[in-house]
MARMAR-590958 format. One record per residue (C-alpha): residue number from 0; residue in one letter; x, y, z. Coordinates in Angstrom, 2 decimals, decimal comma, padded with zeros to 5 digits. Layout:
# MARMAR-590958
{resi=NUM resn=A x=X y=Y z=Z}
...
//
This chain:
# MARMAR-590958
{resi=0 resn=X x=000,00 y=000,00 z=000,00}
{resi=1 resn=X x=001,31 y=003,43 z=-000,95}
{resi=2 resn=X x=001,49 y=006,35 z=001,44}
{resi=3 resn=X x=-000,64 y=009,29 z=000,26}
{resi=4 resn=X x=001,10 y=012,61 z=-000,39}
{resi=5 resn=X x=-001,08 y=015,61 z=-001,28}
{resi=6 resn=X x=000,27 y=018,65 z=-003,11}
{resi=7 resn=X x=-000,85 y=022,07 z=-001,90}
{resi=8 resn=X x=-002,65 y=022,56 z=-005,22}
{resi=9 resn=X x=-004,46 y=019,22 z=-004,85}
{resi=10 resn=X x=-005,78 y=020,34 z=-001,45}
{resi=11 resn=X x=-007,11 y=023,56 z=-003,01}
{resi=12 resn=X x=-008,62 y=021,64 z=-005,93}
{resi=13 resn=X x=-010,25 y=019,13 z=-003,58}
{resi=14 resn=X x=-012,02 y=021,91 z=-001,68}
{resi=15 resn=X x=-013,61 y=022,99 z=-004,98}
{resi=16 resn=X x=-014,87 y=019,53 z=-005,88}
{resi=17 resn=X x=-016,52 y=019,02 z=-002,48}
{resi=18 resn=X x=-019,39 y=021,05 z=-003,94}
{resi=19 resn=X x=-020,10 y=018,19 z=-006,37}
{resi=20 resn=X x=-022,76 y=015,55 z=-005,69}
{resi=21 resn=X x=-021,82 y=013,14 z=-002,90}
{resi=22 resn=X x=-021,80 y=010,18 z=-005,32}
{resi=23 resn=X x=-018,99 y=011,85 z=-007,30}
{resi=24 resn=X x=-016,96 y=012,49 z=-004,15}
{resi=25 resn=X x=-017,40 y=008,85 z=-003,12}
{resi=26 resn=X x=-016,14 y=007,80 z=-006,57}
{resi=27 resn=X x=-013,06 y=010,02 z=-006,10}
{resi=28 resn=X x=-012,39 y=008,28 z=-002,79}
{resi=29 resn=X x=-012,83 y=004,85 z=-004,37}
{resi=30 resn=X x=-010,38 y=005,67 z=-007,19}
{resi=31 resn=X x=-007,77 y=007,04 z=-004,80}
{resi=32 resn=X x=-008,15 y=003,96 z=-002,58}
{resi=33 resn=X x=-007,62 y=001,63 z=-005,54}
{resi=34 resn=X x=-004,53 y=003,56 z=-006,63}
{resi=35 resn=X x=-003,21 y=003,55 z=-003,07}
{resi=36 resn=X x=-003,53 y=-000,23 z=-002,94}
{resi=37 resn=X x=-001,73 y=-000,52 z=-006,30}
{resi=38 resn=X x=-004,79 y=-001,92 z=-008,08}
{resi=39 resn=X x=-005,46 y=-001,32 z=-011,76}
{resi=40 resn=X x=-008,39 y=000,85 z=-012,79}
{resi=41 resn=X x=-011,25 y=000,03 z=-015,14}
{resi=42 resn=X x=-010,68 y=001,04 z=-018,76}
{resi=43 resn=X x=-013,51 y=003,59 z=-018,46}
{resi=44 resn=X x=-011,17 y=005,71 z=-016,32}
{resi=45 resn=X x=-008,73 y=006,16 z=-019,24}
{resi=46 resn=X x=-005,66 y=005,92 z=-017,00}
{resi=47 resn=X x=-002,63 y=007,03 z=-019,06}
{resi=48 resn=X x=000,81 y=008,67 z=-018,71}
{resi=49 resn=X x=001,22 y=012,37 z=-019,39}
{resi=50 resn=X x=003,90 y=014,22 z=-021,36}
{resi=51 resn=X x=005,38 y=017,71 z=-021,46}
{resi=52 resn=X x=005,22 y=019,61 z=-018,17}
{resi=53 resn=X x=003,53 y=016,61 z=-016,56}
{resi=54 resn=X x=006,10 y=014,02 z=-017,65}
{resi=55 resn=X x=006,22 y=011,24 z=-015,06}
{resi=56 resn=X x=002,62 y=011,78 z=-013,97}
{resi=57 resn=X x=-000,52 y=009,89 z=-014,93}
{resi=58 resn=X x=-004,01 y=011,16 z=-015,69}
{resi=59 resn=X x=-007,13 y=009,29 z=-014,61}
{resi=60 resn=X x=-010,64 y=010,28 z=-015,71}
{resi=61 resn=X x=-013,01 y=009,85 z=-012,79}
{resi=62 resn=X x=-015,84 y=011,30 z=-014,88}
{resi=63 resn=X x=-015,67 y=012,59 z=-018,45}
{resi=64 resn=X x=-014,58 y=016,04 z=-017,21}
{resi=65 resn=X x=-013,14 y=015,21 z=-013,78}
{resi=66 resn=X x=-009,44 y=014,40 z=-013,98}
{resi=67 resn=X x=-007,01 y=013,20 z=-011,30}
{resi=68 resn=X x=-003,30 y=013,79 z=-011,92}
{resi=69 resn=X x=-000,96 y=011,65 z=-009,84}
{resi=70 resn=X x=002,29 y=009,73 z=-009,80}
{resi=71 resn=X x=003,84 y=006,89 z=-007,84}
{resi=72 resn=X x=007,35 y=007,40 z=-006,51}
{resi=73 resn=X x=008,91 y=004,73 z=-004,30}
{resi=74 resn=X x=006,25 y=003,97 z=-001,67}
{resi=75 resn=X x=004,26 y=007,18 z=-002,18}
{resi=76 resn=X x=001,18 y=008,02 z=-004,23}
{resi=77 resn=X x=001,51 y=011,74 z=-004,95}
{resi=78 resn=X x=-001,79 y=013,43 z=-005,75}
{resi=79 resn=X x=-000,99 y=016,56 z=-007,77}
{resi=80 resn=X x=-004,27 y=017,96 z=-009,18}
{resi=81 resn=X x=-007,96 y=017,17 z=-009,45}
{resi=82 resn=X x=-010,59 y=019,03 z=-011,44}
{resi=83 resn=X x=-011,91 y=019,64 z=-014,92}
{resi=84 resn=X x=-009,60 y=019,54 z=-017,94}
{resi=85 resn=X x=-009,70 y=023,31 z=-018,23}
{resi=86 resn=X x=-008,78 y=023,71 z=-014,54}
{resi=87 resn=X x=-005,84 y=021,32 z=-014,43}
{resi=88 resn=X x=-004,26 y=021,81 z=-017,88}
//
């Protein structure tokens, strides 16, 4: 199991998404839990590596326009950003 590490920006982003329906927030928690346990995600989440400024990070689609940006380093799951495409990119 990976240790969770939250970026300052992720914490700010997360405050914004707490205004979403509770079912969406539960889904965010479920995705993060699966990633923390090192489990693979369903193909519907379009989990893929990023390039450019985000090289080394991955992008996971929780909903069509709700994206989680993260990376795994050693024993840590670093959560970098969460939000819509226009917010995080």
